[in-house]
N, CA, C and O of each residue as an XYZ file, in Angstrom:
272
protein
N       1.077     -1.311      0.066
C       0.263      0.044     -0.152
C       0.659      1.179     -0.114
O       1.590      1.610      0.566
N       0.036      1.705     -0.786
C       0.875      3.355     -0.448
C       0.207      4.652     -0.069
O      -0.879      5.077     -0.463
N       1.086      5.215      0.793
C      -0.164      6.566      0.778
C       0.778      8.020      0.613
O       1.953      8.338      0.797
N      -0.754      8.828      0.054
C      -0.270     10.189     -0.121
C       0.399     10.839      0.664
O       0.017     10.829      1.834
N       1.408     11.491      0.375
C       2.125     12.974      1.344
C       2.567     14.182      0.659
O       3.209     14.142     -0.390
N       2.108     15.615      1.451
C       2.274     16.507      0.210
C       3.046     17.640      1.484
O       2.841     17.524      2.692
N       3.770     18.500      0.966
C       4.727     18.810      1.890
C       4.568     20.209      1.544
O       5.139     20.628      0.537
N       3.514     21.361      2.609
C       3.146     22.761      2.195
C       3.688     23.985      2.607
O       3.721     24.030      3.836
N       3.939     24.564      2.300
C       5.066     25.481      2.925
C       4.400     26.969      2.645
O       3.775     27.077      1.590
N       4.467     27.870      3.319
C       3.768     29.203      3.222
C       4.695     30.312      2.989
O       4.269     31.451      2.797
N       5.864     30.049      2.995
C       6.675     31.081      2.404
C       7.962     29.836      2.564
O       8.026     28.628      2.795
N       9.010     31.118      2.246
C      10.407     30.078      2.178
C      11.163     29.560      3.710
O      12.288     29.061      3.684
N      10.770     29.656      4.385
C      11.469     29.130      5.722
C      10.685     28.206      5.917
O       9.458     28.294      5.933
N      11.594     26.871      6.144
C      11.392     25.694      7.076
C      10.174     25.733      7.859
O       9.227     24.981      7.628
N      10.188     26.830      9.026
C       8.965     26.901      9.925
C       7.614     27.117      9.229
O       6.594     26.981      9.904
N       7.542     27.396      8.114
C       5.666     27.687      7.391
C       5.604     26.162      7.100
O       4.560     25.859      6.522
N       6.214     25.402      7.278
C       5.816     24.115      6.198
C       5.483     22.773      6.892
O       6.376     22.215      7.530
N       3.860     22.046      6.778
C       3.570     21.353      7.161
C       3.872     20.335      6.137
O       4.560     20.546      5.138
N       3.110     18.820      6.563
C       3.241     17.903      5.779
C       2.060     16.963      6.009
O       1.959     16.282      7.029
N       0.934     16.958      4.747
C      -0.719     16.818      4.984
C      -0.591     15.114      4.338
O      -0.260     14.638      3.252
N      -0.924     14.701      5.304
C      -1.016     12.674      4.710
C      -3.001     12.610      4.998
O      -3.823     13.365      5.517
N      -3.038     11.444      4.409
C      -4.681     10.804      5.054
C      -4.586      9.962      5.736
O      -3.645      9.168      5.703
N      -5.895      9.901      6.828
C      -5.629      8.588      7.303
C      -6.726      7.700      7.335
O      -6.943      6.672      7.977
N      -7.526      8.493      6.286
C      -8.288      7.469      5.496
C      -7.843      6.098      4.588
O      -7.053      6.148      3.645
N      -8.530      4.841      5.081
C      -7.447      3.597      4.312
C      -8.169      3.756      3.168
O      -7.514      2.760      2.857
N      -8.575      3.900      2.611
C      -9.586      4.368      1.566
C      -8.720      5.231      0.121
O      -8.703      5.235     -1.110
N      -8.104      5.869      1.269
C      -6.766      6.807      0.230
C      -5.441      6.525     -0.276
O      -4.543      7.168     -0.821
N      -5.666      5.183      0.147
C      -3.972      4.395      0.064
C      -4.005      3.670     -1.502
O      -5.094      3.675     -2.075
N      -3.196      3.245     -1.977
C      -2.769      2.756     -3.154
C      -1.922      1.881     -3.230
O      -0.906      1.758     -2.546
N      -2.543      0.826     -4.594
C      -1.772     -0.257     -4.507
C      -0.729     -0.085     -5.013
O       0.200     -0.810     -4.658
N      -0.464      1.165     -6.248
C       1.017      1.033     -6.767
C       1.374      2.602     -6.195
O       0.612      3.546     -5.984
N       2.983      2.475     -6.019
C       3.813      4.135     -6.414
C       2.990      5.232     -7.241
O       2.426      6.289     -6.958
N       3.258      4.225     -8.776
C       2.658      5.099     -9.794
C       1.122      5.509     -9.221
O       1.103      6.518     -8.516
N       0.449      5.154     -9.342
C      -0.508      5.079     -8.935
C      -1.033      6.661     -7.669
O      -1.753      7.657     -7.736
N      -0.289      6.122     -6.842
C      -0.020      7.030     -5.640
C       0.489      8.299     -5.898
O       0.151      9.357     -5.366
N       1.516      8.067     -6.947
C       2.452      9.578     -6.933
C       0.921     10.527     -7.580
O       0.237     11.486     -7.221
N       0.960      9.741     -8.486
C      -0.172     10.427     -9.660
C      -1.353     11.708     -8.850
O      -1.579     12.887     -9.120
N      -1.847     10.855     -7.883
C      -2.678     11.563     -6.933
C      -1.938     12.831     -6.078
O      -2.564     13.816     -5.686
N      -0.636     12.639     -5.888
C       0.211     13.445     -4.807
C       0.142     14.548     -5.469
O      -0.203     15.633     -5.002
N       0.670     14.180     -7.288
C       0.987     15.263     -7.874
C      -0.077     16.379     -8.085
O       0.005     17.607     -8.082
N      -1.199     15.428     -8.285
C      -2.739     16.264     -8.477
C      -3.078     17.108     -7.178
O      -3.907     18.011     -7.292
N      -2.346     16.809     -5.666
C      -3.348     17.597     -4.702
C      -2.078     18.258     -4.917
O      -2.444     19.429     -5.021
N      -0.472     18.257     -5.085
C      -0.009     19.466     -5.108
C      -0.386     20.337     -5.659
O      -0.761     21.377     -5.119
N      -0.373     20.066     -7.143
C      -0.947     21.363     -7.967
C      -2.083     21.794     -7.583
O      -2.253     22.975     -7.885
N      -3.202     21.163     -6.865
C      -3.949     22.192     -6.469
C      -3.553     23.110     -5.472
O      -3.434     24.335     -5.474
N      -3.418     22.439     -4.819
C      -2.331     23.519     -3.330
C      -1.372     24.721     -3.819
O      -1.186     25.694     -3.088
N      -0.839     24.620     -4.948
C       0.001     25.379     -5.735
C      -1.079     26.184     -6.316
O      -0.426     27.207     -6.521
N      -2.166     26.437     -6.695
C      -2.997     27.302     -7.079
C      -3.511     28.213     -6.380
O      -4.140     29.206     -6.748
N      -3.204     27.825     -5.231
C      -3.717     28.555     -3.504
C      -2.647     29.382     -3.232
O      -1.566     28.852     -2.975
N      -2.789     31.059     -3.244
C      -1.860     32.045     -3.585
C      -1.202     31.765     -1.812
O      -0.037     32.161     -1.775
N      -1.529     31.373     -0.847
C      -1.387     31.137      0.276
C      -0.059     30.213      0.452
O       0.660     30.173      1.450
N       0.110     29.392     -0.904
C       1.135     28.067     -0.400
C       2.255     28.698     -1.748
O       2.205     29.145     -2.894
N       3.033     28.425     -0.878
C       4.446     29.291     -1.851
C       5.045     28.173     -2.134
O       5.647     28.171     -3.207
N       5.083     26.897     -1.303
C       5.955     25.473     -1.707
C       4.870     24.570     -1.428
O       4.147     24.690     -0.440
N       4.708     23.310     -2.636
C       4.106     22.402     -2.439
C       4.566     20.805     -2.771
O       4.019     20.282     -3.742
N       5.510     20.046     -2.031
C       6.497     18.924     -2.911
C       5.188     17.421     -2.533
O       4.570     17.267     -1.479
N       5.130     16.671     -3.591
C       4.044     15.180     -3.574
C       5.336     14.317     -3.116
O       6.564     14.318     -3.202
N       4.165     13.518     -2.525
C       5.267     12.673     -2.062
C       4.746     11.226     -1.842
O       3.522     11.342     -1.783
N       5.073      9.953     -1.695
C       4.372      8.864     -1.632
C       5.373      8.109     -0.471
O       6.549      8.401     -0.257
N       4.786      7.337      0.033
C       5.160      6.034      1.520
C       4.828      5.072      1.495
O       3.668      5.086      1.907
N       5.102      4.180      1.266
C       4.935      2.613      1.238
C       4.619      2.240      3.067
O       5.272      2.615      4.041
N       3.587      1.523      3.017
C       3.149      1.091      4.213
C       3.139     -0.406      4.223
O       2.397     -0.953      3.407
N       3.924     -1.219      5.105
C       3.989     -2.360      4.925
C       3.151     -2.658      6.084
O       3.516     -2.158      7.148
N       1.859     -3.539      6.079
C       0.940     -3.892      6.832
C       1.586     -5.942      7.186
O       2.104     -6.693      6.360
N       1.276     -6.221      8.591
C       1.600     -7.676      8.634
C       2.826     -8.090      8.646
O       2.971     -9.306      8.772
N       4.007     -7.271      8.527
C       4.834     -7.726      8.509
C       6.115     -7.003      9.869
O       6.374     -5.813     10.051
N       6.438     -7.681     10.288
C       7.281     -7.703     11.639
C       8.886     -6.595     10.615
O       9.283     -6.754      9.461
N       9.312     -5.722     11.548
C      10.444     -5.190     10.998
C      11.511     -5.309     11.733
O      12.588     -4.864     11.334
């Protein structure tokens, strides 16, 4: 499973940044490519907002049922 992540920044300083994810299990994706497509769409949507200086789309693999 892959989870979308978007780093959003309000200005050029790191302390203005937040990480946005989803805890909804239906918002996880089977492939990295599918996840990245959605993450890019969300980052593009955020960039269209004047308050967003920077938006970086990412994906994280979530491994369920295996010991670390």
